[in-house]
C-alpha positions as CSV (number, residue, x, y, z in Angstrom):
1,M,84.0,111.8,82.8
2,H,87.1,113.3,84.5
3,I,86.5,114.7,88.0
4,I,89.3,116.6,89.9
5,V,89.0,116.8,93.6
6,C,91.1,119.4,95.5
7,V,92.0,118.3,99.0
8,K,94.0,119.7,101.9
9,Q,95.9,118.1,104.8
10,V,95.0,119.8,108.1
11,P,95.9,119.3,111.8
12,D,93.7,116.6,113.3
13,P,90.6,118.3,114.7
14,E,90.4,115.6,117.4
15,T,93.7,116.9,118.9
16,P,93.3,117.4,122.6
17,A,93.2,121.0,123.7
18,S,96.2,120.3,126.0
19,Q,98.3,119.4,122.9
20,F,97.3,122.4,120.8
21,K,100.0,125.1,120.8
22,V,100.8,128.1,118.7
23,D,104.2,129.6,117.9
24,E,103.3,133.2,118.4
25,A,106.4,134.6,116.8
26,A,106.0,132.5,113.7
27,K,102.2,132.6,113.8
28,K,102.0,128.9,113.2
29,V,100.4,126.0,114.9
30,V,103.0,123.7,116.5
31,P,102.5,120.1,115.2
32,P,101.5,118.1,118.3
33,P,103.9,115.2,118.9
34,G,102.5,111.8,117.9
35,I,99.4,113.1,116.2
36,A,99.5,113.0,112.4
37,P,97.6,115.6,110.3
38,T,94.6,114.3,108.4
39,L,92.4,114.9,105.4
40,N,90.2,117.9,105.8
41,Q,86.7,116.6,106.7
42,Y,84.9,118.8,104.1
43,D,87.3,117.5,101.5
44,A,86.3,114.0,102.5
45,N,82.7,114.9,101.6
46,A,83.9,116.2,98.2
47,V,85.8,112.9,97.6
48,E,82.6,110.9,98.5
49,A,80.6,113.0,96.1
50,A,83.1,112.3,93.3
51,I,83.1,108.6,94.0
52,Q,79.3,108.5,93.9
53,L,79.2,110.2,90.5
54,K,81.9,107.8,89.3
55,E,79.9,104.8,90.5
56,Q,76.8,106.1,88.7
57,H,78.3,107.4,85.4
58,G,81.8,106.0,85.1
59,G,85.0,108.0,84.5
60,R,88.0,108.7,86.6
61,I,88.9,110.9,89.6
62,T,92.2,112.8,90.1
63,V,93.0,114.0,93.6
64,L,95.0,117.3,93.7
65,S,96.7,118.9,96.8
66,L,99.1,121.7,97.6
67,G,101.4,121.2,100.6
68,P,104.5,119.5,102.0
69,E,105.5,116.0,101.0
70,S,103.6,114.7,104.0
71,A,100.4,115.7,102.2
72,R,100.8,112.6,100.1
73,D,99.1,110.8,103.0
74,A,95.9,112.9,102.5
75,I,96.0,112.0,98.8
76,K,96.5,108.3,99.5
77,Q,93.5,108.4,101.9
78,A,91.4,109.6,99.0
79,L,92.8,106.9,96.7
80,S,92.0,104.2,99.3
81,L,88.3,105.3,99.0
82,G,88.1,104.8,95.3
83,C,89.9,107.7,93.5
84,D,92.2,106.8,90.6
85,A,95.2,109.1,90.6
86,G,96.9,111.8,92.7
87,M,99.1,114.8,92.2
88,L,100.9,116.8,94.9
89,I,102.3,120.3,94.3
90,S,105.1,120.7,96.8
91,D,107.6,123.5,96.7
92,P,109.3,125.6,99.5
93,Q,108.1,128.8,98.0
94,F,104.5,127.7,98.5
95,E,104.9,127.2,102.2
96,D,102.2,128.9,104.2
97,A,100.4,129.9,101.0
98,D,97.3,132.1,101.5
99,A,94.0,131.4,99.7
100,W,95.0,133.6,96.6
101,V,98.3,131.7,96.1
102,T,96.6,128.4,96.7
103,A,94.0,129.0,94.1
104,N,96.5,130.2,91.5
105,V,98.8,127.1,92.1
106,L,95.9,124.7,92.0
107,A,94.5,126.4,88.8
108,A,97.9,126.0,87.1
109,A,98.0,122.3,88.1
110,I,94.5,121.7,86.8
111,R,95.4,123.3,83.5
112,S,98.3,120.8,83.3
113,L,96.0,117.9,83.6
114,G,94.2,118.6,80.3
115,E,90.5,118.1,79.9
116,Y,88.2,117.7,82.8
117,D,84.4,117.8,83.5
118,L,84.1,118.8,87.1
119,I,86.2,120.3,90.0
120,L,85.1,119.4,93.5
121,C,86.4,121.0,96.7
122,G,85.3,120.9,100.3
123,R,83.3,124.0,101.3
124,Q,86.2,125.2,103.5
125,A,89.2,123.9,105.3
126,S,88.9,123.2,109.0
127,D,92.2,125.0,109.9
128,W,91.4,128.5,108.6
129,D,87.7,128.3,107.7
130,Q,88.1,130.9,105.0
131,A,86.2,129.1,102.2
132,Q,87.9,131.3,99.5
133,V,89.8,128.8,97.3
134,P,86.8,127.3,95.4
135,Q,85.6,130.7,94.3
136,G,89.1,131.7,93.4
137,L,89.6,128.6,91.3
138,A,86.4,129.3,89.4
139,E,87.4,132.9,88.7
140,L,90.9,131.9,87.5
141,L,89.6,129.1,85.3
142,G,86.6,131.0,84.0
143,L,84.1,128.5,85.3
144,P,80.7,128.7,87.1
145,A,80.8,128.0,90.8
146,V,78.3,126.7,93.3
147,T,79.0,126.8,97.1
148,P,78.1,125.4,99.5
149,A,76.5,122.3,98.0
150,A,74.3,119.9,100.0
151,G,73.8,117.5,97.1
152,L,74.6,117.0,93.4
153,E,73.6,114.7,90.6
154,L,74.3,114.5,86.9
155,Q,71.4,114.5,84.4
156,D,71.5,115.0,80.7
157,G,75.0,116.3,80.7
158,K,74.3,119.0,83.3
159,L,74.9,119.1,87.0
160,R,72.0,119.7,89.3
161,V,73.1,121.1,92.7
162,K,71.3,121.6,95.9
163,R,72.8,124.8,97.2
164,L,72.5,125.7,100.9
165,I,71.0,129.1,101.7
166,E,70.1,130.7,105.0
167,D,66.6,129.4,105.3
168,G,66.9,126.1,103.3
169,Y,68.2,125.3,99.9
170,E,67.8,126.1,96.2
171,L,68.1,123.8,93.2
172,L,70.5,125.0,90.5
173,E,71.3,123.5,87.1
174,V,75.0,124.1,86.2
175,P,76.7,123.6,82.8
176,L,80.0,121.6,82.9
177,P,82.8,122.1,83.5
178,A,82.1,123.8,86.9
179,V,83.5,124.2,90.4
180,V,81.4,122.9,93.3
181,A,82.3,123.2,97.0
182,V,80.7,120.3,98.8
183,S,79.3,120.6,102.4
184,N,79.0,117.9,105.0
185,E,75.2,117.8,104.5
186,A,75.8,116.2,101.1
187,N,76.8,112.8,102.2
188,Q,78.5,110.5,104.8
189,P,82.0,109.6,103.7
190,R,82.7,105.9,103.4
191,Y,85.4,104.0,105.1
192,P,88.2,102.5,103.1
193,T,88.3,98.8,102.4
194,L,91.5,96.7,103.1
195,K,91.9,96.3,99.3
196,G,91.6,100.0,98.8
197,I,94.2,100.7,101.5
198,M,96.7,98.3,100.0
199,A,96.1,99.7,96.5
200,A,96.7,103.3,97.8
201,A,99.8,102.2,99.6
202,R,101.3,101.0,96.3
203,A,100.1,104.0,94.3
204,K,102.6,106.5,92.9
205,I,101.8,110.1,93.6
206,E,103.0,112.5,91.0
207,I,104.8,115.5,92.6
208,K,105.1,118.8,90.8
209,T,107.2,121.9,91.7
210,A,106.7,125.6,90.8
211,A,109.1,125.1,87.9
212,D,107.1,122.1,86.6
213,L,104.0,124.3,86.5
214,G,105.7,127.4,85.0
215,L,105.1,129.5,88.1
216,N,107.4,132.3,89.2
217,G,108.2,133.6,92.6
218,V,105.3,134.0,95.0
219,E,104.7,136.7,97.6
220,R,101.1,136.2,98.6
221,K,100.5,136.3,94.8
222,V,101.6,134.1,92.0
223,S,102.7,135.4,88.6
224,L,101.6,133.1,85.8
């Protein structure tokens, strides 16, 4: 079983309010000095869900991210928890990519990975809270999507997902491959072991550019 987990590096949500500043002209958050960005918390839930499925059914997990070279740290954090391989798509033309661009780039990267059984994402990113990329991925790849998921298990080759709704949850059976956006109700992410941290530090993260993926120029839209 091959599980792909899409993750994002975000500003540390524990950053003190006094250190949070916005460049109004550039419409960007100014990185606070001395506070490193971190793995999006909802993505940590998606990583944990993938690891639990791997522990129960075997297989491998590939972690995928779009961002600057510093986003390798988010991938390595996932590797330290038990994921197997990582790929970073990093290219200046993808800087400040919106949800549409992000979904297109990630979809191209997923296609380059060959066969897969399941794509997991966090339900949303803590920086923009848009929750659009998982559905965009599913549309671009022609896959069923479930979001937000409070639990998932694999039975008889199909995925059973507990999907959150306004007044509780509903149980869905989803054919694979599929895209599932995992919520924080699904699990409690584990802490890395010393062995995992050391293995992640030695791991080589594959880096792809727009040219590597056959992507042309991007202006809030990617031409494939």
